[in-house]
PDBQT receptor file of N, H, CA, C and O in Angstrom, charges set to zero:
ATOM      1  N   MET A   1      12.304   8.441  -8.445  1.00  0.00    +0.000 N 
ATOM      2  CA  MET A   1      12.264   9.339  -7.306  1.00  0.00    +0.000 C 
ATOM      3  C   MET A   1      11.272   8.764  -6.295  1.00  0.00    +0.000 C 
ATOM      4  O   MET A   1      10.253   8.188  -6.675  1.00  0.00    +0.000 OA
ATOM      5  N   ASN A   2      11.574   8.925  -5.023  1.00  0.00    +0.000 N 
ATOM      6  H   ASN A   2      12.402   9.393  -4.714  1.00  0.00    +0.000 HD
ATOM      7  CA  ASN A   2      10.722   8.452  -3.935  1.00  0.00    +0.000 C 
ATOM      8  C   ASN A   2      10.213   9.642  -3.125  1.00  0.00    +0.000 C 
ATOM      9  O   ASN A   2      10.984  10.527  -2.752  1.00  0.00    +0.000 OA
ATOM     10  N   LEU A   3       8.919   9.653  -2.862  1.00  0.00    +0.000 N 
ATOM     11  H   LEU A   3       8.293   8.934  -3.166  1.00  0.00    +0.000 HD
ATOM     12  CA  LEU A   3       8.289  10.702  -2.062  1.00  0.00    +0.000 C 
ATOM     13  C   LEU A   3       7.425  10.056  -0.988  1.00  0.00    +0.000 C 
ATOM     14  O   LEU A   3       6.955   8.929  -1.147  1.00  0.00    +0.000 OA
ATOM     15  N   VAL A   4       7.223  10.775   0.097  1.00  0.00    +0.000 N 
ATOM     16  H   VAL A   4       7.605  11.690   0.226  1.00  0.00    +0.000 HD
ATOM     17  CA  VAL A   4       6.252  10.367   1.105  1.00  0.00    +0.000 C 
ATOM     18  C   VAL A   4       5.083  11.339   0.975  1.00  0.00    +0.000 C 
ATOM     19  O   VAL A   4       5.229  12.541   1.194  1.00  0.00    +0.000 OA
ATOM     20  N   ILE A   5       3.921  10.796   0.617  1.00  0.00    +0.000 N 
ATOM     21  H   ILE A   5       3.802   9.819   0.439  1.00  0.00    +0.000 HD
ATOM     22  CA  ILE A   5       2.734  11.618   0.389  1.00  0.00    +0.000 C 
ATOM     23  C   ILE A   5       1.666  11.196   1.373  1.00  0.00    +0.000 C 
ATOM     24  O   ILE A   5       1.211  10.052   1.360  1.00  0.00    +0.000 OA
ATOM     25  N   ASN A   6       1.266  12.128   2.228  1.00  0.00    +0.000 N 
ATOM     26  H   ASN A   6       1.636  13.057   2.238  1.00  0.00    +0.000 HD
ATOM     27  CA  ASN A   6       0.265  11.866   3.261  1.00  0.00    +0.000 C 
ATOM     28  C   ASN A   6       0.622  10.620   4.074  1.00  0.00    +0.000 C 
ATOM     29  O   ASN A   6      -0.241   9.804   4.401  1.00  0.00    +0.000 OA
ATOM     30  N   GLY A   7       1.909  10.493   4.391  1.00  0.00    +0.000 N 
ATOM     31  H   GLY A   7       2.609  11.156   4.125  1.00  0.00    +0.000 HD
ATOM     32  CA  GLY A   7       2.375   9.408   5.246  1.00  0.00    +0.000 C 
ATOM     33  C   GLY A   7       2.648   8.102   4.529  1.00  0.00    +0.000 C 
ATOM     34  O   GLY A   7       3.105   7.149   5.160  1.00  0.00    +0.000 OA
ATOM     35  N   GLU A   8       2.384   8.021   3.225  1.00  0.00    +0.000 N 
ATOM     36  H   GLU A   8       2.013   8.795   2.713  1.00  0.00    +0.000 HD
ATOM     37  CA  GLU A   8       2.603   6.794   2.465  1.00  0.00    +0.000 C 
ATOM     38  C   GLU A   8       3.760   6.990   1.495  1.00  0.00    +0.000 C 
ATOM     39  O   GLU A   8       3.845   8.014   0.816  1.00  0.00    +0.000 OA
ATOM     40  N   GLU A   9       4.654   5.997   1.434  1.00  0.00    +0.000 N 
ATOM     41  H   GLU A   9       4.585   5.166   1.985  1.00  0.00    +0.000 HD
ATOM     42  CA  GLU A   9       5.795   6.083   0.538  1.00  0.00    +0.000 C 
ATOM     43  C   GLU A   9       5.366   5.757  -0.891  1.00  0.00    +0.000 C 
ATOM     44  O   GLU A   9       4.683   4.764  -1.139  1.00  0.00    +0.000 OA
ATOM     45  N   HIS A  10       5.781   6.611  -1.820  1.00  0.00    +0.000 N 
ATOM     46  H   HIS A  10       6.336   7.417  -1.618  1.00  0.00    +0.000 HD
ATOM     47  CA  HIS A  10       5.532   6.417  -3.247  1.00  0.00    +0.000 C 
ATOM     48  C   HIS A  10       6.890   6.311  -3.915  1.00  0.00    +0.000 C 
ATOM     49  O   HIS A  10       7.680   7.254  -3.881  1.00  0.00    +0.000 OA
ATOM     50  N   THR A  11       7.162   5.159  -4.524  1.00  0.00    +0.000 N 
ATOM     51  H   THR A  11       6.519   4.393  -4.551  1.00  0.00    +0.000 HD
ATOM     52  CA  THR A  11       8.460   4.925  -5.135  1.00  0.00    +0.000 C 
ATOM     53  C   THR A  11       8.337   4.863  -6.654  1.00  0.00    +0.000 C 
ATOM     54  O   THR A  11       7.256   4.645  -7.200  1.00  0.00    +0.000 OA
ATOM     55  N   GLY A  12       9.457   5.057  -7.311  1.00  0.00    +0.000 N 
ATOM     56  H   GLY A  12      10.336   5.233  -6.867  1.00  0.00    +0.000 HD
ATOM     57  CA  GLY A  12       9.496   4.928  -8.758  1.00  0.00    +0.000 C 
ATOM     58  C   GLY A  12       8.838   6.059  -9.527  1.00  0.00    +0.000 C 
ATOM     59  O   GLY A  12       8.485   5.893 -10.695  1.00  0.00    +0.000 OA
ATOM     60  N   LEU A  13       8.669   7.213  -8.882  1.00  0.00    +0.000 N 
ATOM     61  H   LEU A  13       8.956   7.347  -7.934  1.00  0.00    +0.000 HD
ATOM     62  CA  LEU A  13       8.085   8.355  -9.584  1.00  0.00    +0.000 C 
ATOM     63  C   LEU A  13       9.128   8.964 -10.520  1.00  0.00    +0.000 C 
ATOM     64  O   LEU A  13      10.324   8.889 -10.238  1.00  0.00    +0.000 OA
ATOM     65  N   PRO A  14       8.691   9.567 -11.632  1.00  0.00    +0.000 N 
ATOM     66  CA  PRO A  14       9.650  10.170 -12.560  1.00  0.00    +0.000 C 
ATOM     67  C   PRO A  14      10.418  11.319 -11.903  1.00  0.00    +0.000 C 
ATOM     68  O   PRO A  14       9.855  12.075 -11.111  1.00  0.00    +0.000 OA
ATOM     69  N   ALA A  15      11.682  11.442 -12.229  1.00  0.00    +0.000 N 
ATOM     70  H   ALA A  15      12.139  10.827 -12.872  1.00  0.00    +0.000 HD
ATOM     71  CA  ALA A  15      12.501  12.550 -11.712  1.00  0.00    +0.000 C 
ATOM     72  C   ALA A  15      12.068  13.847 -12.379  1.00  0.00    +0.000 C 
ATOM     73  O   ALA A  15      11.524  13.840 -13.483  1.00  0.00    +0.000 OA
ATOM     74  N   GLY A  16      12.316  14.960 -11.696  1.00  0.00    +0.000 N 
ATOM     75  H   GLY A  16      12.758  14.966 -10.799  1.00  0.00    +0.000 HD
ATOM     76  CA  GLY A  16      12.024  16.268 -12.260  1.00  0.00    +0.000 C 
ATOM     77  C   GLY A  16      10.575  16.684 -12.192  1.00  0.00    +0.000 C 
ATOM     78  O   GLY A  16      10.163  17.593 -12.913  1.00  0.00    +0.000 OA
ATOM     79  N   LEU A  17       9.787  16.042 -11.340  1.00  0.00    +0.000 N 
ATOM     80  H   LEU A  17      10.122  15.304 -10.755  1.00  0.00    +0.000 HD
ATOM     81  CA  LEU A  17       8.374  16.413 -11.205  1.00  0.00    +0.000 C 
ATOM     82  C   LEU A  17       8.229  17.754 -10.497  1.00  0.00    +0.000 C 
ATOM     83  O   LEU A  17       8.952  18.056  -9.547  1.00  0.00    +0.000 OA
ATOM     84  N   THR A  18       7.289  18.543 -10.976  1.00  0.00    +0.000 N 
ATOM     85  H   THR A  18       6.702  18.298 -11.748  1.00  0.00    +0.000 HD
ATOM     86  CA  THR A  18       6.854  19.716 -10.231  1.00  0.00    +0.000 C 
ATOM     87  C   THR A  18       5.627  19.307  -9.419  1.00  0.00    +0.000 C 
ATOM     88  O   THR A  18       5.093  18.213  -9.600  1.00  0.00    +0.000 OA
ATOM     89  N   VAL A  19       5.195  20.170  -8.545  1.00  0.00    +0.000 N 
ATOM     90  H   VAL A  19       5.629  21.059  -8.398  1.00  0.00    +0.000 HD
ATOM     91  CA  VAL A  19       3.978  19.881  -7.775  1.00  0.00    +0.000 C 
ATOM     92  C   VAL A  19       2.805  19.692  -8.735  1.00  0.00    +0.000 C 
ATOM     93  O   VAL A  19       2.009  18.769  -8.564  1.00  0.00    +0.000 OA
ATOM     94  N   ALA A  20       2.692  20.560  -9.742  1.00  0.00    +0.000 N 
ATOM     95  H   ALA A  20       3.339  21.310  -9.881  1.00  0.00    +0.000 HD
ATOM     96  CA  ALA A  20       1.590  20.445 -10.712  1.00  0.00    +0.000 C 
ATOM     97  C   ALA A  20       1.644  19.111 -11.449  1.00  0.00    +0.000 C 
ATOM     98  O   ALA A  20       0.610  18.469 -11.636  1.00  0.00    +0.000 OA
ATOM     99  N   ALA A  21       2.834  18.686 -11.868  1.00  0.00    +0.000 N 
ATOM    100  H   ALA A  21       3.673  19.207 -11.716  1.00  0.00    +0.000 HD
ATOM    101  CA  ALA A  21       2.978  17.417 -12.583  1.00  0.00    +0.000 C 
ATOM    102  C   ALA A  21       2.641  16.231 -11.677  1.00  0.00    +0.000 C 
ATOM    103  O   ALA A  21       2.058  15.246 -12.131  1.00  0.00    +0.000 OA
ATOM    104  N   LEU A  22       3.008  16.329 -10.397  1.00  0.00    +0.000 N 
ATOM    105  H   LEU A  22       3.481  17.129 -10.029  1.00  0.00    +0.000 HD
ATOM    106  CA  LEU A  22       2.671  15.258  -9.459  1.00  0.00    +0.000 C 
ATOM    107  C   LEU A  22       1.158  15.154  -9.292  1.00  0.00    +0.000 C 
ATOM    108  O   LEU A  22       0.605  14.054  -9.303  1.00  0.00    +0.000 OA
ATOM    109  N   LEU A  23       0.494  16.284  -9.138  1.00  0.00    +0.000 N 
ATOM    110  H   LEU A  23       0.943  17.178  -9.129  1.00  0.00    +0.000 HD
ATOM    111  CA  LEU A  23      -0.962  16.263  -8.994  1.00  0.00    +0.000 C 
ATOM    112  C   LEU A  23      -1.611  15.637 -10.229  1.00  0.00    +0.000 C 
ATOM    113  O   LEU A  23      -2.559  14.862 -10.104  1.00  0.00    +0.000 OA
ATOM    114  N   LYS A  24      -1.106  15.969 -11.419  1.00  0.00    +0.000 N 
ATOM    115  H   LYS A  24      -0.336  16.599 -11.520  1.00  0.00    +0.000 HD
ATOM    116  CA  LYS A  24      -1.635  15.372 -12.642  1.00  0.00    +0.000 C 
ATOM    117  C   LYS A  24      -1.364  13.870 -12.657  1.00  0.00    +0.000 C 
ATOM    118  O   LYS A  24      -2.232  13.084 -13.036  1.00  0.00    +0.000 OA
ATOM    119  N   HIS A  25      -0.156  13.471 -12.244  1.00  0.00    +0.000 N 
ATOM    120  H   HIS A  25       0.549  14.110 -11.937  1.00  0.00    +0.000 HD
ATOM    121  CA  HIS A  25       0.223  12.051 -12.196  1.00  0.00    +0.000 C 
ATOM    122  C   HIS A  25      -0.707  11.271 -11.253  1.00  0.00    +0.000 C 
ATOM    123  O   HIS A  25      -1.053  10.120 -11.518  1.00  0.00    +0.000 OA
ATOM    124  N   LEU A  26      -1.099  11.911 -10.161  1.00  0.00    +0.000 N 
ATOM    125  H   LEU A  26      -0.818  12.846  -9.945  1.00  0.00    +0.000 HD
ATOM    126  CA  LEU A  26      -1.976  11.279  -9.171  1.00  0.00    +0.000 C 
ATOM    127  C   LEU A  26      -3.457  11.465  -9.497  1.00  0.00    +0.000 C 
ATOM    128  O   LEU A  26      -4.322  11.050  -8.725  1.00  0.00    +0.000 OA
ATOM    129  N   ASN A  27      -3.748  12.087 -10.636  1.00  0.00    +0.000 N 
ATOM    130  H   ASN A  27      -3.046  12.423 -11.263  1.00  0.00    +0.000 HD
ATOM    131  CA  ASN A  27      -5.131  12.364 -11.062  1.00  0.00    +0.000 C 
ATOM    132  C   ASN A  27      -5.892  13.220 -10.047  1.00  0.00    +0.000 C 
ATOM    133  O   ASN A  27      -7.070  12.985  -9.779  1.00  0.00    +0.000 OA
ATOM    134  N   LEU A  28      -5.205  14.205  -9.495  1.00  0.00    +0.000 N 
ATOM    135  H   LEU A  28      -4.247  14.395  -9.712  1.00  0.00    +0.000 HD
ATOM    136  CA  LEU A  28      -5.830  15.136  -8.564  1.00  0.00    +0.000 C 
ATOM    137  C   LEU A  28      -5.951  16.504  -9.231  1.00  0.00    +0.000 C 
ATOM    138  O   LEU A  28      -5.007  16.958  -9.879  1.00  0.00    +0.000 OA
ATOM    139  N   PRO A  29      -7.080  17.157  -9.084  1.00  0.00    +0.000 N 
ATOM    140  CA  PRO A  29      -7.233  18.487  -9.678  1.00  0.00    +0.000 C 
ATOM    141  C   PRO A  29      -6.457  19.518  -8.862  1.00  0.00    +0.000 C 
ATOM    142  O   PRO A  29      -6.393  19.427  -7.636  1.00  0.00    +0.000 OA
ATOM    143  N   GLU A  30      -5.864  20.505  -9.553  1.00  0.00    +0.000 N 
ATOM    144  H   GLU A  30      -5.916  20.578 -10.549  1.00  0.00    +0.000 HD
ATOM    145  CA  GLU A  30      -5.152  21.570  -8.825  1.00  0.00    +0.000 C 
ATOM    146  C   GLU A  30      -6.130  22.448  -8.048  1.00  0.00    +0.000 C 
ATOM    147  O   GLU A  30      -5.782  23.042  -7.027  1.00  0.00    +0.000 OA
ATOM    148  N   ARG A  31      -7.337  22.513  -8.545  1.00  0.00    +0.000 N 
ATOM    149  H   ARG A  31      -7.619  22.030  -9.374  1.00  0.00    +0.000 HD
ATOM    150  CA  ARG A  31      -8.357  23.334  -7.904  1.00  0.00    +0.000 C 
ATOM    151  C   ARG A  31      -8.732  22.717  -6.556  1.00  0.00    +0.000 C 
ATOM    152  O   ARG A  31      -8.890  21.500  -6.456  1.00  0.00    +0.000 OA
ATOM    153  N   LYS A  32      -8.871  23.521  -5.552  1.00  0.00    +0.000 N 
ATOM    154  H   LYS A  32      -8.742  24.510  -5.633  1.00  0.00    +0.000 HD
ATOM    155  CA  LYS A  32      -9.271  23.096  -4.209  1.00  0.00    +0.000 C 
ATOM    156  C   LYS A  32      -8.265  22.128  -3.574  1.00  0.00    +0.000 C 
ATOM    157  O   LYS A  32      -8.651  21.212  -2.847  1.00  0.00    +0.000 OA
ATOM    158  N   ILE A  33      -6.970  22.339  -3.854  1.00  0.00    +0.000 N 
ATOM    159  H   ILE A  33      -6.657  23.083  -4.444  1.00  0.00    +0.000 HD
ATOM    160  CA  ILE A  33      -5.916  21.504  -3.286  1.00  0.00    +0.000 C 
ATOM    161  C   ILE A  33      -4.935  22.411  -2.552  1.00  0.00    +0.000 C 
ATOM    162  O   ILE A  33      -4.603  23.497  -3.026  1.00  0.00    +0.000 OA
ATOM    163  N   ALA A  34      -4.485  21.959  -1.408  1.00  0.00    +0.000 N 
ATOM    164  H   ALA A  34      -4.755  21.077  -1.023  1.00  0.00    +0.000 HD
ATOM    165  CA  ALA A  34      -3.390  22.628  -0.694  1.00  0.00    +0.000 C 
ATOM    166  C   ALA A  34      -2.261  21.610  -0.555  1.00  0.00    +0.000 C 
ATOM    167  O   ALA A  34      -2.502  20.434  -0.283  1.00  0.00    +0.000 OA
ATOM    168  N   VAL A  35      -1.024  22.078  -0.744  1.00  0.00    +0.000 N 
ATOM    169  H   VAL A  35      -0.829  23.034  -0.965  1.00  0.00    +0.000 HD
ATOM    170  CA  VAL A  35       0.132  21.190  -0.678  1.00  0.00    +0.000 C 
ATOM    171  C   VAL A  35       1.146  21.760   0.300  1.00  0.00    +0.000 C 
ATOM    172  O   VAL A  35       1.489  22.942   0.264  1.00  0.00    +0.000 OA
ATOM    173  N   GLU A  36       1.612  20.878   1.174  1.00  0.00    +0.000 N 
ATOM    174  H   GLU A  36       1.334  19.918   1.203  1.00  0.00    +0.000 HD
ATOM    175  CA  GLU A  36       2.689  21.215   2.104  1.00  0.00    +0.000 C 
ATOM    176  C   GLU A  36       3.875  20.326   1.741  1.00  0.00    +0.000 C 
ATOM    177  O   GLU A  36       3.733  19.110   1.614  1.00  0.00    +0.000 OA
ATOM    178  N   ARG A  37       5.040  20.939   1.575  1.00  0.00    +0.000 N 
ATOM    179  H   ARG A  37       5.155  21.927   1.677  1.00  0.00    +0.000 HD
ATOM    180  CA  ARG A  37       6.259  20.204   1.222  1.00  0.00    +0.000 C 
ATOM    181  C   ARG A  37       7.284  20.430   2.319  1.00  0.00    +0.000 C 
ATOM    182  O   ARG A  37       7.698  21.560   2.576  1.00  0.00    +0.000 OA
ATOM    183  N   ASN A  38       7.685  19.352   2.958  1.00  0.00    +0.000 N 
ATOM    184  H   ASN A  38       7.349  18.434   2.750  1.00  0.00    +0.000 HD
ATOM    185  CA  ASN A  38       8.685  19.431   4.030  1.00  0.00    +0.000 C 
ATOM    186  C   ASN A  38       8.315  20.504   5.062  1.00  0.00    +0.000 C 
ATOM    187  O   ASN A  38       9.144  21.321   5.462  1.00  0.00    +0.000 OA
ATOM    188  N   LEU A  39       7.055  20.476   5.473  1.00  0.00    +0.000 N 
ATOM    189  H   LEU A  39       6.381  19.813   5.148  1.00  0.00    +0.000 HD
ATOM    190  CA  LEU A  39       6.493  21.345   6.507  1.00  0.00    +0.000 C 
ATOM    191  C   LEU A  39       6.320  22.800   6.081  1.00  0.00    +0.000 C 
ATOM    192  O   LEU A  39       6.108  23.663   6.933  1.00  0.00    +0.000 OA
ATOM    193  N   GLN A  40       6.405  23.094   4.778  1.00  0.00    +0.000 N 
ATOM    194  H   GLN A  40       6.578  22.393   4.086  1.00  0.00    +0.000 HD
ATOM    195  CA  GLN A  40       6.178  24.450   4.290  1.00  0.00    +0.000 C 
ATOM    196  C   GLN A  40       5.101  24.418   3.218  1.00  0.00    +0.000 C 
ATOM    197  O   GLN A  40       5.135  23.584   2.313  1.00  0.00    +0.000 OA
ATOM    198  N   VAL A  41       4.147  25.332   3.327  1.00  0.00    +0.000 N 
ATOM    199  H   VAL A  41       4.119  26.010   4.062  1.00  0.00    +0.000 HD
ATOM    200  CA  VAL A  41       3.062  25.409   2.351  1.00  0.00    +0.000 C 
ATOM    201  C   VAL A  41       3.629  25.859   1.009  1.00  0.00    +0.000 C 
ATOM    202  O   VAL A  41       4.415  26.803   0.938  1.00  0.00    +0.000 OA
ATOM    203  N   VAL A  42       3.219  25.173  -0.047  1.00  0.00    +0.000 N 
ATOM    204  H   VAL A  42       2.580  24.406   0.011  1.00  0.00    +0.000 HD
ATOM    205  CA  VAL A  42       3.621  25.545  -1.406  1.00  0.00    +0.000 C 
ATOM    206  C   VAL A  42       2.528  26.445  -1.971  1.00  0.00    +0.000 C 
ATOM    207  O   VAL A  42       1.391  26.003  -2.133  1.00  0.00    +0.000 OA
ATOM    208  N   PRO A  43       2.857  27.713  -2.277  1.00  0.00    +0.000 N 
ATOM    209  CA  PRO A  43       1.829  28.590  -2.847  1.00  0.00    +0.000 C 
ATOM    210  C   PRO A  43       1.311  28.035  -4.172  1.00  0.00    +0.000 C 
ATOM    211  O   PRO A  43       2.086  27.575  -5.010  1.00  0.00    +0.000 OA
ATOM    212  N   LYS A  44       0.017  28.086  -4.346  1.00  0.00    +0.000 N 
ATOM    213  H   LYS A  44      -0.613  28.460  -3.665  1.00  0.00    +0.000 HD
ATOM    214  CA  LYS A  44      -0.611  27.549  -5.563  1.00  0.00    +0.000 C 
ATOM    215  C   LYS A  44      -0.004  28.179  -6.821  1.00  0.00    +0.000 C 
ATOM    216  O   LYS A  44       0.111  27.520  -7.854  1.00  0.00    +0.000 OA
ATOM    217  N   SER A  45       0.381  29.445  -6.731  1.00  0.00    +0.000 N 
ATOM    218  H   SER A  45       0.287  29.980  -5.892  1.00  0.00    +0.000 HD
ATOM    219  CA  SER A  45       0.945  30.134  -7.892  1.00  0.00    +0.000 C 
ATOM    220  C   SER A  45       2.289  29.552  -8.320  1.00  0.00    +0.000 C 
ATOM    221  O   SER A  45       2.762  29.850  -9.417  1.00  0.00    +0.000 OA
ATOM    222  N   THR A  46       2.917  28.724  -7.471  1.00  0.00    +0.000 N 
ATOM    223  H   THR A  46       2.533  28.482  -6.580  1.00  0.00    +0.000 HD
ATOM    224  CA  THR A  46       4.221  28.140  -7.810  1.00  0.00    +0.000 C 
ATOM    225  C   THR A  46       4.145  26.644  -8.101  1.00  0.00    +0.000 C 
ATOM    226  O   THR A  46       5.185  26.014  -8.296  1.00  0.00    +0.000 OA
ATOM    227  N   PHE A  47       2.951  26.055  -8.137  1.00  0.00    +0.000 N 
ATOM    228  H   PHE A  47       2.106  26.567  -7.979  1.00  0.00    +0.000 HD
ATOM    229  CA  PHE A  47       2.819  24.611  -8.381  1.00  0.00    +0.000 C 
ATOM    230  C   PHE A  47       3.560  24.185  -9.651  1.00  0.00    +0.000 C 
ATOM    231  O   PHE A  47       4.178  23.120  -9.668  1.00  0.00    +0.000 OA
ATOM    232  N   GLY A  48       3.511  24.983 -10.700  1.00  0.00    +0.000 N 
ATOM    233  H   GLY A  48       3.009  25.848 -10.686  1.00  0.00    +0.000 HD
ATOM    234  CA  GLY A  48       4.140  24.637 -11.968  1.00  0.00    +0.000 C 
ATOM    235  C   GLY A  48       5.651  24.785 -11.968  1.00  0.00    +0.000 C 
ATOM    236  O   GLY A  48       6.324  24.258 -12.853  1.00  0.00    +0.000 OA
ATOM    237  N   LYS A  49       6.199  25.504 -10.975  1.00  0.00    +0.000 N 
ATOM    238  H   LYS A  49       5.652  25.932 -10.256  1.00  0.00    +0.000 HD
ATOM    239  CA  LYS A  49       7.647  25.745 -10.909  1.00  0.00    +0.000 C 
ATOM    240  C   LYS A  49       8.323  25.009  -9.764  1.00  0.00    +0.000 C 
ATOM    241  O   LYS A  49       9.539  24.821  -9.781  1.00  0.00    +0.000 OA
ATOM    242  N   ALA A  50       7.552  24.593  -8.773  1.00  0.00    +0.000 N 
ATOM    243  H   ALA A  50       6.564  24.745  -8.759  1.00  0.00    +0.000 HD
ATOM    244  CA  ALA A  50       8.127  23.989  -7.557  1.00  0.00    +0.000 C 
ATOM    245  C   ALA A  50       8.579  22.556  -7.846  1.00  0.00    +0.000 C 
ATOM    246  O   ALA A  50       7.764  21.633  -7.886  1.00  0.00    +0.000 OA
ATOM    247  N   LEU A  51       9.890  22.383  -8.046  1.00  0.00    +0.000 N 
ATOM    248  H   LEU A  51      10.552  23.133  -8.013  1.00  0.00    +0.000 HD
ATOM    249  CA  LEU A  51      10.449  21.065  -8.324  1.00  0.00    +0.000 C 
ATOM    250  C   LEU A  51      10.527  20.232  -7.053  1.00  0.00    +0.000 C 
ATOM    251  O   LEU A  51      10.902  20.729  -5.991  1.00  0.00    +0.000 OA
ATOM    252  N   LEU A  52      10.173  18.975  -7.175  1.00  0.00    +0.000 N 
ATOM    253  H   LEU A  52       9.868  18.571  -8.037  1.00  0.00    +0.000 HD
ATOM    254  CA  LEU A  52      10.239  18.051  -6.049  1.00  0.00    +0.000 C 
ATOM    255  C   LEU A  52      11.575  17.321  -6.075  1.00  0.00    +0.000 C 
ATOM    256  O   LEU A  52      12.154  17.101  -7.139  1.00  0.00    +0.000 OA
ATOM    257  N   SER A  53      12.055  16.952  -4.899  1.00  0.00    +0.000 N 
ATOM    258  H   SER A  53      11.584  17.131  -4.035  1.00  0.00    +0.000 HD
ATOM    259  CA  SER A  53      13.321  16.244  -4.762  1.00  0.00    +0.000 C 
ATOM    260  C   SER A  53      13.085  14.893  -4.114  1.00  0.00    +0.000 C 
ATOM    261  O   SER A  53      12.138  14.706  -3.351  1.00  0.00    +0.000 OA
ATOM    262  N   ASP A  54      13.958  13.963  -4.430  1.00  0.00    +0.000 N 
ATOM    263  H   ASP A  54      14.727  14.114  -5.050  1.00  0.00    +0.000 HD
ATOM    264  CA  ASP A  54      13.882  12.632  -3.839  1.00  0.00    +0.000 C 
ATOM    265  C   ASP A  54      13.837  12.747  -2.319  1.00  0.00    +0.000 C 
ATOM    266  O   ASP A  54      14.655  13.446  -1.721  1.00  0.00    +0.000 OA
ATOM    267  N   GLY A  55      12.896  12.073  -1.705  1.00  0.00    +0.000 N 
ATOM    268  H   GLY A  55      12.231  11.506  -2.191  1.00  0.00    +0.000 HD
ATOM    269  CA  GLY A  55      12.774  12.078  -0.246  1.00  0.00    +0.000 C 
ATOM    270  C   GLY A  55      11.876  13.161   0.324  1.00  0.00    +0.000 C 
ATOM    271  O   GLY A  55      11.661  13.206   1.535  1.00  0.00    +0.000 OA
ATOM    272  N   ASP A  56      11.345  14.042  -0.530  1.00  0.00    +0.000 N 
ATOM    273  H   ASP A  56      11.520  14.005  -1.514  1.00  0.00    +0.000 HD
ATOM    274  CA  ASP A  56      10.439  15.084  -0.026  1.00  0.00    +0.000 C 
ATOM    275  C   ASP A  56       9.236  14.436   0.654  1.00  0.00    +0.000 C 
ATOM    276  O   ASP A  56       8.772  13.363   0.267  1.00  0.00    +0.000 OA
ATOM    277  N   ARG A  57       8.753  15.131   1.681  1.00  0.00    +0.000 N 
ATOM    278  H   ARG A  57       9.131  16.002   1.995  1.00  0.00    +0.000 HD
ATOM    279  CA  ARG A  57       7.556  14.689   2.412  1.00  0.00    +0.000 C 
ATOM    280  C   ARG A  57       6.454  15.696   2.104  1.00  0.00    +0.000 C 
ATOM    281  O   ARG A  57       6.595  16.891   2.366  1.00  0.00    +0.000 OA
ATOM    282  N   LEU A  58       5.354  15.193   1.543  1.00  0.00    +0.000 N 
ATOM    283  H   LEU A  58       5.239  14.223   1.331  1.00  0.00    +0.000 HD
ATOM    284  CA  LEU A  58       4.252  16.046   1.123  1.00  0.00    +0.000 C 
ATOM    285  C   LEU A  58       2.976  15.698   1.872  1.00  0.00    +0.000 C 
ATOM    286  O   LEU A  58       2.704  14.537   2.180  1.00  0.00    +0.000 OA
ATOM    287  N   GLU A  59       2.218  16.718   2.148  1.00  0.00    +0.000 N 
ATOM    288  H   GLU A  59       2.438  17.660   1.898  1.00  0.00    +0.000 HD
ATOM    289  CA  GLU A  59       0.846  16.553   2.629  1.00  0.00    +0.000 C 
ATOM    290  C   GLU A  59      -0.029  17.235   1.592  1.00  0.00    +0.000 C 
ATOM    291  O   GLU A  59       0.151  18.416   1.294  1.00  0.00    +0.000 OA
ATOM    292  N   ILE A  60      -0.969  16.494   1.049  1.00  0.00    +0.000 N 
ATOM    293  H   ILE A  60      -1.115  15.534   1.290  1.00  0.00    +0.000 HD
ATOM    294  CA  ILE A  60      -1.870  17.030   0.029  1.00  0.00    +0.000 C 
ATOM    295  C   ILE A  60      -3.283  16.969   0.606  1.00  0.00    +0.000 C 
ATOM    296  O   ILE A  60      -3.781  15.911   0.990  1.00  0.00    +0.000 OA
ATOM    297  N   ILE A  61      -3.904  18.139   0.651  1.00  0.00    +0.000 N 
ATOM    298  H   ILE A  61      -3.499  18.999   0.339  1.00  0.00    +0.000 HD
ATOM    299  CA  ILE A  61      -5.249  18.231   1.232  1.00  0.00    +0.000 C 
ATOM    300  C   ILE A  61      -6.197  18.676   0.148  1.00  0.00    +0.000 C 
ATOM    301  O   ILE A  61      -5.953  19.668  -0.539  1.00  0.00    +0.000 OA
ATOM    302  N   HIS A  62      -7.283  17.940  -0.006  1.00  0.00    +0.000 N 
ATOM    303  H   HIS A  62      -7.482  17.134   0.552  1.00  0.00    +0.000 HD
ATOM    304  CA  HIS A  62      -8.313  18.257  -0.999  1.00  0.00    +0.000 C 
ATOM    305  C   HIS A  62      -9.523  18.778  -0.261  1.00  0.00    +0.000 C 
ATOM    306  O   HIS A  62     -10.097  18.087   0.581  1.00  0.00    +0.000 OA
ATOM    307  N   PHE A  63      -9.910  20.007  -0.582  1.00  0.00    +0.000 N 
ATOM    308  H   PHE A  63      -9.444  20.568  -1.265  1.00  0.00    +0.000 HD
ATOM    309  CA  PHE A  63     -11.062  20.611   0.066  1.00  0.00    +0.000 C 
ATOM    310  C   PHE A  63     -12.344  20.196  -0.634  1.00  0.00    +0.000 C 
ATOM    311  O   PHE A  63     -12.433  20.222  -1.862  1.00  0.00    +0.000 OA
ATOM    312  N   ILE A  64     -13.331  19.815   0.156  1.00  0.00    +0.000 N 
ATOM    313  H   ILE A  64     -13.259  19.794   1.153  1.00  0.00    +0.000 HD
ATOM    314  CA  ILE A  64     -14.609  19.388  -0.380  1.00  0.00    +0.000 C 
ATOM    315  C   ILE A  64     -15.681  20.301   0.209  1.00  0.00    +0.000 C 
ATOM    316  O   ILE A  64     -15.762  20.474   1.425  1.00  0.00    +0.000 OA
ATOM    317  N   GLY A  65     -16.491  20.876  -0.655  1.00  0.00    +0.000 N 
ATOM    318  H   GLY A  65     -16.425  20.735  -1.643  1.00  0.00    +0.000 HD
ATOM    319  CA  GLY A  65     -17.569  21.743  -0.200  1.00  0.00    +0.000 C 
ATOM    320  C   GLY A  65     -18.779  20.937   0.235  1.00  0.00    +0.000 C 
ATOM    321  O   GLY A  65     -18.929  19.769  -0.122  1.00  0.00    +0.000 OA
ATOM    322  N   GLY A  66     -19.596  21.551   0.974  1.00  0.00    +0.000 N 
ATOM    323  H   GLY A  66     -19.474  22.500   1.264  1.00  0.00    +0.000 HD
ATOM    324  CA  GLY A  66     -20.808  20.873   1.426  1.00  0.00    +0.000 C 
ATOM    325  C   GLY A  66     -21.477  21.684   2.513  1.00  0.00    +0.000 C 
ATOM    326  O   GLY A  66     -21.001  22.753   2.897  1.00  0.00    +0.000 OA
ATOM    327  N   GLY A  67     -22.543  21.180   2.984  1.00  0.00    +0.000 N 
ATOM    328  H   GLY A  67     -22.929  20.312   2.672  1.00  0.00    +0.000 HD
ATOM    329  CA  GLY A  67     -23.215  21.949   4.007  1.00  0.00    +0.000 C 
ATOM    330  C   GLY A  67     -24.108  21.139   4.867  1.00  0.00    +0.000 C 
ATOM    331  O   GLY A  67     -24.740  21.673   5.778  1.00  0.00    +0.000 OA
TER     332      GLY A  67
């Protein structure tokens, strides 16, 4: 499966990935992450159910605290 993540093409990803599985594959914590799929925000409560499709365009934002 091929995805565009934050403007970069990622090829050869396993088929049937959910958003949660993709985050794990990319070694990103689900905590403090926002995901947009094809210009629509994916609710965090659906990360485990939201199946990704070949060609999806994702924006993944990691929030960092500080002051």
